[in-house]
N, C-alpha and C positions, 0 to 999 in steps of 0.2 A: 812331241809325241814320237814314239818308237813304232816303226812299221812292223807288222806281224810277218816275220820271216821263218819262224820255226814253231813247231807244235808245242803247246803248253797244256799240261794235264794236271788236274786236281780231282780229289775225291770229295764228294759231298758229305756233309755231316749227317743229313737225314737219309733214311732208306725208303724204299718203296713200301707203302703200308696198305694200299688198297688194290693192288693188282694181284690177282690170285696166283698166277704162275710165278711171279717174281717177288712175292711177299717176303719182306725182311732182307732183300738183297741190297747191297750198297751200289751207288751210282758213281761212275767216273765221268767227268766232263773234260773235254778237250777242245781247245780253240786252235784251229790250224789254218794255214794259208790255203787257198785264197779266201779269207773271210768266211770260214765255215765253223759251225759248232757241232760237236759230236757228243752224244750221250751213250755210254756203254754200261751195261749191267754187269757188275763184277761177278766173275765165275761163269759167265756165259759168253757166247759169241754174238749176242744180240747188240746191234748198234743202231742208233737213230741219228741221222745227220740233217742239218738244215742250214741255209745261208743265214748269216748274222742279221742281214737286213730284214728277213722275215721275223726273226726273234724280236728285233726292235719294233717292228710294226705291231706284233702281237702284244708286246708290253705296253705300247701306246694305246692300243684298244682296251686292254684291261684297265689301265689308268683312267681313260675317258669314261668307261662304263661304271667304274667304282665311284668316280666323281658325280656322275649322273644319279647313281643310287643314293649317295649322301644328300644331294640337293633335293631329291624327291622325298626322302625321309624328313628333311627339314620342312618342306612344303606341306607334307601331310600332317606333321605335328602342329604347325601354325594353323592349318585349316581346322584341325580338331579343336584347337584352343579358341576358335571363333574369330580369328583375325580375317578381316575382309580385304578385298582388293589385292589378291595374291595372283601371281603368275605361275602357272605350272612350268617347271623346267623343261626345256626342249631336249629331245633325244638328239645326240650328235649323229650326223650322217657320215658314215665311214666311206671314204673313196677307195676302198680296197676290193679285192676279189671276193666272190661269193663264199669261198672256202673259209674265210675268216669269220663270217657271220654265224656259222654253225657252232663256234666256240661258246657263244652266250645262250644257246638254246638248250 
């Protein structure tokens, strides 16, 4: 693996579509040392930064939540079909800060 020693910048293919003020603007993503990710709206001075570890945790939470939704849909389909002795899938318990829980509400 190569260590992150200099800033790497790329432009996203998709644009903002649902934000009123920035609708239709392109987004530029930069990964820069020390392990930070930066989103910049092209044509403005607006930037959003976050540590990469938080992005990893957020991605993990999205994956876990989507897996739970899929299993719940399978459970409900089997229950509707009349299959007995089913176990409802358990919600995963996130060992993260309260700030991440608001993403799914």
